[in-house]
Each structure stands twice: as structure tokens, then as C-alpha cells.
N, C-alpha and C positions, 0 to 999 in steps of 0.2 A: 752761353752755350747750353745746348740741350743735354740734360743728364738722363741717359737711357736707363740707368739703374733705378732711378726714382720711378720712371714710367713702368718698369717691370714690377716693382713692388706694389704699384697702384693698379696693376692690370686686373686682379680679381675684383676690385671695387668697380672698375670700368665695365667688367662683364656683368656684374649685378645691375649697374646702371642701365646697360643696354637691355637686359631682360625686363627690368622694371618699366622702362619707357615703352617697350614694345607691348607689354601686357596692358599698360595704361591706354595706349593708342587703340588696341583691339577692343577694349571695354568701352571707350568713349565713342568709337565708330558705331558699334551696335546700339549703344545707349541713345544715340541721336535718333534712332528709329524705334525707340521704346522697347528694345530687346536686351534682356539681361543675359549676355552670352555665356556667363559662367555656369548658368543652369543647364546649358545644352551641349557642352563639350567636356570631355575628360582631359586629364593632364597630358596624356600622350598626344591627343589631337591638337591641343593647344600649342605644343611645341612644333607640330607640323605647320600649323597656321602661322606661327611666329617666324618660321625659318626664313621666309622671304624678307621680312623686316630686319632680321638679324644681319643678313647679307648686306642690306642697305646701310645699316649702322657701321658694319665693318668697313665697307667701301668709303664711307664718309670719314671715319677715323683715319684710315690709311692714306687717303688723298690729302687730308689736312696735315698729317704727320710728315709725309714725303715732301709736300710743298714747303713746310717749315724747315726741314733739314736741308733742302736745296737752297733756300733763301739765306740760311745762316752761313756766313763766310763770303757770300756774294757781295759785290760793291753796293748793290741796292739795299742790302741789309744794314750796312753801316749808316747809309743815308736815313733810313727809317728809324734806326736806333738813335741817331742824333736828334731827329725831329721829336720823337716821343720823350727823350731825355730832357729836351728843352721845355716841353709842355709840363712834364712832371715836376720840373724844378722852378717853374714860374711862380713868383710870390704873389703877384697881383691877380686876384680872382677873376675880374672881368676879362683881363688879357688872357688868362689861362683858358677860360671858357671860349674866347674868340679863337684861340689857337686850336682848341679841340674841334670847334665848329669847322674851321678850315680843313682840318685833318679828315673829318668825316663828311666833307662836302659831297663826294660822289653818292654816299648812302642817302644823304638828305635830298639830293636831286631825285633819286629813285622814289623816295617817300612822297615828294611833291608831285611827281608824275603819277603815282598810284592814287593820290588824293584827287588830282585833276581828272583821272579816269573814273572817279566815283567809288574806288575800292581801296581805301587806305590799307597799306601793308603793315599790319600790326607787328609782325616779327622784326621788320627793319626799324620800326619806332622803338621797340624794346632794345634792339641791338645798340642804338644810339645812346639810350639811357645807361645800358651796361658799360659802354665805352666811357661815358662820363664818370661813372662810379669807379671804374678801374683806374682812370687817370687821377681822380681825387684821392683814391686809396694810396696810390703811389706817391702823390704829393705829401700826404700826411705821414707816411712811413719815412720818406726821405727827409722831411723837414724836422719832424719831432722825434724820430726813433733811429735816425741814421741807418735806415734799412731800405729794402726795395723788394718788389715781387721778382722772384727768380724766373728766368726764361722758361724753365721746365714747367713751373706751376702756371705761368701765363699761357703756355701751350695747352696744358690740360684744361684750364678754364675755357680757352678758345674752342677746344674739341667739344666740351660739354655744351657750351652755348650753341655752337654750330649745329650739333646733332639735334638739340631740342628744337631749334628754329626750323631746320629742314623737316623734322618729323611733324611738327605742327602744320607746316605747309602741306606735307603729304597727306595728313589726316583731312585737312580742308579740301584738298583736291579730290580725294577719294569720295568724300561725302557729296561734293558738287557733281562729280561724274554720275553717281547713282541718281541724284535728284534730277539731273539734266537729261536723263534718258539713256544712260549707257547700255542698259539691258532691255530697252523697250522692244516689244515684239517677241520676248522669250515666252515659250509655251510649256506649261507643266501639264502633262497628260495624267490625270487623276484616275485611279482604278474605279470603274463602275460609276463615274461621275463625269460631268462636262469639264473639258479642258479649261485651264486658266491661262489667259494670255495677258501679259503685262502691257500697260499702256501709260498714258500721262498721269493717271490717278492710282493705278496699282503698279508698284515698282518692285522689281526683283533686287534684293539686297545682297544675298549671299547664301552659303550653305555650310552645314557641318556634316559629319558622317551620318547622323540620324535625322537631320532636319533641314528643311528649306525655309529661308526667311524672306518674307515680302513685307511691303508697307503700303497701307491704304491711306492715300493723302487726303481723301474726302473725310473719312472717319477718324483720321489721325491716330491710327493704332496699327500695331504689328499683326501680320498674318503668319502664323507658324504652322507648317505642314510636316508631318512625319514622313520620312523617306519611304516608309512601308506603304504609304497611301499613293505613292507616285510610281507610275509605270516607267516613264522616261521624261527627260527634260530636253527640249530643243533650245539651247542657250544661244541668244543672238547678242553679239557684242557690237554696238554701234560706234564705239570709240575708235577714232583714227587720229594719228598725230597731225597737228596743224589744221584740223578741221573743226567746225562748230558742232556742238551737240544738238540733237533734234529738240524742238520745243515740246 
């Protein structure tokens, strides 16, 4: 059974985890384009930029938590519990690995599909290894220490892993959107100079309060323009759901 009191006590730690992961994602996103974002934003602006990601984290936490609460006590929960209990108690290592393999078969099928499409899904591969480690940990605890992972801590581990995997995928998706031409055709009207139009080689990355960030794919370096030099920006967003990005 899930112990809500334990989750309440760990809530400050989970908040720090959310902030830490969000800051890391922001830094890694801009670093991919050769931009050290911490040099161009202050702390108040950072919190504004992080707000959208924080909402994403909160939604992920809540959905996982609600799903788990709904599952506990439902007949399907006892079936899953019996299955995982059988795996964690299996003394024969090859058979234990085989049972785990059968348990994660849907995930493995998705991994094989991603490999077939030429884009191996690294987060899913990591998830399989994590599941193997969790089951092996449960086996060691039950066999040698007459103990087990409590449902509450299992939930928390699941929340953390789910959040990291989702955020990793979100980071990759955002980078690929930019590279694939999400903002191709965006025009920056520079004061007393020729306007800059983004294309397949000069891509628009993002902006802060005082700066605009672009990336020159030919020269492989960032182009940073002070907002004081810019009259206006005509932002063109080519991204549409269920549609291909322009080449």
C-alpha cells in the first residue's frame, strides 16, 4: 500500500529534483548549440523560462501518482503483484531473467521497432536495465535479508525514472525541432543593417530578455544578438502536429 506520509516528507526533495532536472535540461539544450545560457540570463528570467518545464514535471508526477493509486486495490493490481512477487522470489537466475524478459516484452517490442526504424530508443533500453536491477535488488533483499522494497519507495523510484526518461525525450525532441527547421523563415530586423532571415544553415534557437540566439550550421558556431540591436522579429513557427518538418 502507498504511504502518503512518506511522500509528503520527501516532497521537498522531489521539488529540488524537479528544479535540478529542469535547469540541467535548459543548460544542455543551449549547450548543444554552443551557447552558455547562464551567461545571458539572470535568476528571475531563469525561473520564467523554467516555468513551462516545471508544469510538465508536475503533470508527469501527478499522472503517475494517480495511476498508481487507482491501480492499488484493483483486481489487476493483485495479478501484477503476484507476477512480480514470483519473479523476485525465483531462485534460478536464468529462469528469473526469462520471467523478467516476458514481463517487459512490450517494452522490448518497442525497442526492436525503434531499432528497425533506425532510431534506437535509448530511454526504453535504459528502462529495461533499470527494471532488471530493481528485480535483482528485490531478489537479494528477499533472499538474504528477509526484506523487500516498499510500494511507496517503488513508486518514488518509478516517478523519478519516468520523469528523467520523459525529460530526456523532450530535450531530444526540442533540439531536433530546431535543427529540422521549426523556425525557418524567421526574420530579425536589425537596426541600420540588413535583416537576417533564418534558413537551412542559419537557424533560430531562442531568446532571453536581452538576447536572441541563432546558430550557423556552416561555421558551427552560435550567433548572439543583443535585443537592443533588433527593431522587431517576425517569428515563423513551421511546427505542426502530425506533419513533417521542412528539410
